[in-house]
C-alpha positions as CSV (number, residue, x, y, z in Angstrom):
1,M,72.4,-35.8,36.2
2,R,74.7,-38.1,38.8
3,N,76.5,-35.0,39.8
4,I,73.4,-33.2,41.1
5,S,73.3,-32.6,44.8
6,V,70.3,-30.3,45.3
7,I,66.7,-30.7,43.7
8,A,64.4,-27.7,43.5
9,S,60.7,-27.3,41.8
10,D,58.8,-25.0,41.0
11,I,54.9,-26.1,42.1
12,G,51.8,-25.2,39.7
13,G,52.3,-26.5,36.5
14,T,55.4,-28.5,37.4
15,L,55.3,-30.5,40.8
16,G,52.1,-30.2,41.9
17,G,50.2,-30.2,38.2
18,R,47.5,-28.1,37.3
19,Q,45.4,-28.0,40.0
20,S,48.6,-27.7,42.4
21,V,48.3,-31.0,44.6
22,L,51.0,-33.5,44.5
23,S,49.8,-37.1,43.4
24,A,50.8,-39.9,45.6
25,R,53.8,-40.6,43.4
26,T,55.2,-37.2,43.7
27,A,55.0,-36.9,47.2
28,K,56.2,-40.2,47.1
29,A,59.3,-39.4,45.3
30,V,60.1,-36.0,46.8
31,G,60.1,-38.2,50.3
32,Q,62.6,-40.4,48.8
33,V,65.1,-37.7,47.5
34,L,64.8,-36.2,51.0
35,G,65.5,-39.5,52.7
36,A,68.6,-40.0,50.3
37,G,70.0,-36.9,52.2
38,V,69.4,-34.7,49.0
39,P,67.9,-31.4,49.8
40,F,64.8,-30.6,48.3
41,I,63.7,-27.1,47.3
42,L,59.7,-26.0,46.4
43,V,59.8,-22.5,44.9
44,S,56.7,-21.1,44.0
45,G,54.9,-17.6,43.6
46,F,52.2,-19.1,45.5
47,N,51.3,-17.8,49.0
48,L,52.7,-19.2,52.1
49,K,49.0,-21.2,52.8
50,V,49.0,-22.8,49.3
51,V,52.7,-23.7,50.2
52,T,52.2,-25.3,53.5
53,R,49.5,-27.1,52.2
54,I,52.4,-28.7,49.7
55,R,54.6,-29.5,51.8
56,E,52.4,-31.4,54.4
57,Q,51.8,-33.6,51.5
58,I,55.4,-34.8,51.5
59,R,56.4,-37.4,54.2
60,T,60.2,-37.2,55.5
61,R,62.1,-37.4,58.6
62,N,64.5,-34.8,57.1
63,E,62.8,-31.9,57.9
64,S,65.5,-29.5,57.7
65,G,66.4,-30.5,54.3
66,L,63.0,-29.5,52.6
67,W,63.0,-25.8,52.3
68,S,60.5,-23.5,50.5
69,I,60.7,-20.4,48.3
70,V,57.3,-18.3,48.8
71,Q,55.5,-15.6,46.4
72,N,58.7,-16.0,44.5
73,G,61.4,-15.2,47.3
74,S,59.6,-12.9,49.5
75,L,60.0,-15.8,52.1
76,I,62.1,-18.3,52.9
77,L,61.7,-21.6,54.9
78,K,63.9,-24.1,56.3
79,G,61.3,-26.6,57.3
80,N,58.2,-25.0,58.6
81,N,60.4,-21.9,60.4
82,I,60.9,-19.0,58.4
83,V,64.6,-17.5,57.8
84,E,64.1,-14.6,55.5
85,R,61.5,-12.1,54.8
86,N,61.6,-9.6,51.9
87,Y,58.1,-7.4,52.0
88,L,57.1,-4.6,50.0
89,D,57.5,-1.3,51.2
90,L,54.2,-0.1,52.3
91,E,54.4,3.7,50.8
92,V,55.4,2.0,47.5
93,A,52.4,-0.9,47.9
94,K,50.4,2.3,47.9
95,E,51.4,3.5,44.6
96,V,51.3,0.0,43.1
97,V,47.6,0.0,43.9
98,R,47.2,3.3,42.8
99,F,49.0,2.3,39.7
100,F,46.4,-0.8,38.9
101,C,43.6,1.3,39.8
102,D,44.2,4.0,37.3
103,K,44.3,1.3,34.3
104,G,40.9,0.1,35.8
105,L,41.9,-3.1,36.9
106,N,41.7,-4.6,40.4
107,P,44.7,-4.7,42.6
108,I,45.2,-7.9,44.7
109,A,47.3,-7.3,48.1
110,F,48.7,-10.0,49.4
111,A,49.3,-9.5,53.3
112,S,52.8,-10.4,55.7
113,P,52.2,-13.8,57.8
114,E,52.2,-11.3,60.8
115,M,48.5,-10.1,59.2
116,D,47.4,-13.9,58.5
117,C,48.6,-13.6,55.1
118,R,45.3,-12.3,54.2
119,Q,44.5,-11.1,50.8
120,F,42.5,-7.8,49.7
121,T,41.0,-6.9,46.3
122,Q,39.6,-3.5,45.6
123,P,37.0,-3.6,42.6
124,V,37.5,-0.7,39.9
125,G,35.1,-1.9,37.4
126,R,36.1,-5.5,36.6
127,D,34.7,-8.5,37.6
128,T,35.6,-9.8,41.2
129,S,34.6,-13.7,40.7
130,F,38.1,-14.7,40.5
131,A,39.5,-12.6,43.3
132,E,36.6,-14.1,45.3
133,A,37.6,-17.9,44.8
134,Y,41.0,-16.9,45.0
135,G,40.3,-16.0,48.8
136,C,40.3,-12.3,48.8
137,E,38.5,-10.0,50.8
138,I,36.8,-7.4,48.9
139,V,37.4,-3.8,50.4
140,P,36.7,-0.4,49.3
141,D,40.3,0.9,49.7
142,I,43.1,-1.5,50.1
143,A,45.6,0.8,51.4
144,S,43.1,1.2,54.8
145,Q,43.5,-2.3,55.1
146,L,47.3,-2.4,55.1
147,L,48.5,-2.1,58.4
148,S,52.3,-2.9,57.7
149,D,54.5,-3.9,54.6
150,P,52.7,-6.5,52.0
151,I,54.4,-9.4,50.4
152,Q,53.1,-7.8,47.1
153,I,50.9,-6.2,45.0
154,S,49.6,-7.8,42.0
155,V,47.0,-8.1,39.2
156,Y,45.3,-11.2,37.5
157,D,43.7,-10.2,34.2
158,D,43.5,-11.2,30.4
159,N,47.1,-11.8,28.6
160,D,46.9,-8.4,26.2
161,L,46.0,-6.3,29.4
162,I,49.0,-7.7,31.9
163,F,51.1,-7.7,28.9
164,G,50.1,-4.4,27.7
165,M,50.7,-2.6,30.3
166,R,54.1,-4.5,31.8
167,A,56.9,-2.2,30.0
168,E,55.2,0.8,31.9
169,A,55.0,-1.0,35.1
170,E,58.8,-2.0,34.6
171,C,59.5,1.5,33.9
172,L,57.8,2.7,37.1
173,F,58.8,0.4,39.5
174,G,62.1,-1.8,38.1
175,G,65.2,-1.2,37.7
176,G,66.0,-2.1,41.4
177,R,63.3,-0.5,42.9
178,C,60.9,-3.6,42.5
179,N,60.6,-6.8,40.9
180,V,58.2,-6.8,38.4
181,I,57.0,-10.6,37.7
182,V,54.6,-12.0,34.9
183,S,53.5,-15.8,35.3
184,V,51.6,-16.8,32.3
185,G,48.3,-18.6,31.8
186,A,46.5,-19.9,28.6
187,E,44.4,-16.6,28.6
188,K,44.7,-14.6,32.2
189,S,48.3,-13.5,33.5
190,W,49.8,-12.5,36.7
191,L,51.7,-9.6,37.2
192,E,53.1,-8.9,40.7
193,I,55.1,-6.5,42.0
194,T,57.4,-7.5,45.0
195,N,60.1,-6.5,46.7
196,A,63.6,-6.0,45.1
197,R,65.1,-9.0,46.9
198,S,62.0,-10.9,46.2
199,S,63.0,-13.4,43.3
200,K,63.5,-17.2,42.7
201,L,67.3,-16.5,41.8
202,T,68.1,-14.4,44.8
203,A,66.2,-17.1,47.5
204,L,67.9,-20.2,45.7
205,T,71.6,-18.2,46.2
206,T,70.5,-17.7,49.8
207,I,69.7,-21.3,50.5
208,L,72.7,-22.9,48.7
209,R,75.1,-20.6,50.4
210,Q,73.4,-21.7,53.6
211,I,73.8,-25.3,52.8
212,G,77.3,-25.1,50.9
213,A,76.2,-25.8,47.5
214,R,76.9,-24.4,43.6
215,P,74.2,-23.3,41.0
216,E,75.7,-26.1,39.2
217,D,74.9,-28.5,41.6
218,V,71.4,-27.9,41.2
219,M,68.8,-29.7,39.4
220,Y,65.5,-27.5,38.5
221,F,62.3,-28.0,37.2
222,G,60.0,-25.1,35.9
223,D,57.6,-24.3,33.0
224,N,56.7,-20.4,33.3
225,L,58.2,-17.1,32.5
226,N,59.1,-16.5,36.5
227,D,61.2,-19.7,36.1
228,V,63.8,-18.7,33.2
229,E,66.3,-16.8,35.5
230,L,66.7,-20.3,37.5
231,L,66.7,-22.5,34.6
232,K,69.3,-20.2,32.7
233,S,71.4,-20.7,36.4
234,V,71.5,-24.1,37.3
235,G,73.4,-27.2,36.2
236,Y,70.6,-28.9,35.4
237,P,67.2,-27.5,33.9
238,V,64.4,-29.4,33.2
239,V,60.9,-27.8,31.9
240,M,58.1,-29.7,31.7
241,N,56.4,-30.9,28.5
242,N,53.3,-28.3,29.3
243,G,55.6,-25.6,29.4
244,L,55.8,-22.2,27.3
245,P,57.7,-22.7,24.2
246,E,60.4,-20.0,25.2
247,V,61.3,-21.4,28.4
248,K,61.5,-24.9,26.6
249,K,64.3,-23.9,24.8
250,L,66.1,-23.8,28.1
251,A,65.8,-26.8,29.0
252,R,68.4,-29.9,29.1
253,R,65.6,-32.1,29.1
254,I,61.8,-32.2,28.6
255,A,59.8,-34.0,31.0
256,A,56.3,-35.5,30.9
257,D,53.3,-33.0,31.3
258,C,52.9,-31.9,34.9
259,D,49.8,-33.9,35.4
260,A,51.6,-36.8,34.1
261,D,53.7,-37.2,37.1
262,G,56.5,-36.2,35.0
263,V,58.8,-34.5,37.7
264,A,58.2,-37.6,39.7
265,E,59.3,-40.0,36.6
266,V,62.5,-37.7,36.9
267,L,63.4,-38.2,40.4
268,E,63.1,-41.9,40.0
269,E,65.6,-42.1,37.3
270,Y,67.7,-39.5,39.5
271,L,67.4,-42.0,43.0
272,A,67.8,-45.4,40.7
273,L,71.2,-43.6,39.5
274,V,72.7,-42.1,42.5
275,S,71.6,-45.6,44.5
276,G,73.4,-47.8,41.5
277,T,70.0,-48.9,40.8
278,T,68.1,-49.4,37.6
279,V,64.3,-48.1,36.9
280,E,61.7,-49.1,34.4
281,M,60.8,-45.4,33.2
282,V,56.7,-45.1,33.2
283,G,54.7,-42.5,31.2
284,G,56.1,-39.6,28.9
285,G,55.7,-36.3,27.9
286,G,56.2,-36.5,24.3
287,E,58.8,-37.3,21.6
288,A,61.4,-35.1,23.7
289,T,60.8,-36.5,27.6
290,G,63.6,-38.4,28.9
291,R,66.4,-37.0,26.1
292,E,68.0,-34.0,25.4
293,A,65.5,-30.9,24.8
294,T,63.9,-30.0,21.6
295,G,61.1,-27.3,22.1
296,G,57.5,-27.7,21.6
297,E,54.1,-26.6,21.1
298,E,52.6,-24.5,23.7
299,T,50.4,-26.1,25.9
300,G,49.2,-23.2,27.9
301,G,51.9,-23.1,30.9
302,E,50.5,-22.7,34.4
303,V,46.9,-23.1,35.1
304,G,45.1,-24.6,38.3
305,E,45.8,-22.3,41.2
306,T,46.5,-19.4,38.2
307,A,50.0,-19.7,37.0
308,Q,52.2,-18.8,40.0
């Protein structure tokens, strides 16, 4: 851990807990990392409004060291400034909407910042209460609402429905045409179709190139399937105790549960190592916490603001 020079973390189910809100301890630890001159990268499937809310909880004078990867790499921010945009082609987006509607699922369209990050859903038989609670506008025809390339088209529904059509979605829209992403929750999951360049790994690689670092210099915290490619690529992969069992197998270390300040605990230990001081470890995430990963029981993955 002493050789790590960049820290990156997923938000939902990881840095921000199940409700995607930073605890005081976590916000302080991230601020201290930045204060030590270490770049910190927020990595998320959440939209820009959610990531901005998280970013505003972090108090630091080193704004240029705080990066954000939004909606799995559709946007990259340095501080408050968007430095890269990877939107989904409008005509492809309309095709994805038709695909989801034909499956009897309510598609959700995430518009770009140029359209104020508005969210639309088109009801085709499924309950719309989740989409409304998530801030979506209910419209009869998503295609007529999209005036420019959106960030992504997604559905959020029961796990059996999502995994039942995942292979078909990958066949139609994968293979370099788009990126097909699944984020797993306890009972419901997201299936997201984005620009082919929109991936957490591609975005991280872009940032590392700009700051002059390598993947092996990075400690990354994750918990879900959309973290897998990053966990496989970095020098120090950390998975939360609440992470999916198959994701835990990739960890060099298992951190405490996301609602028990698991990320903060590891960051405090890291800060003590790089400053040459000692730290009393607080809390714990089960038998594997703070040790080499040994796997564990599934605890539902990301929940809170819905598994992104």
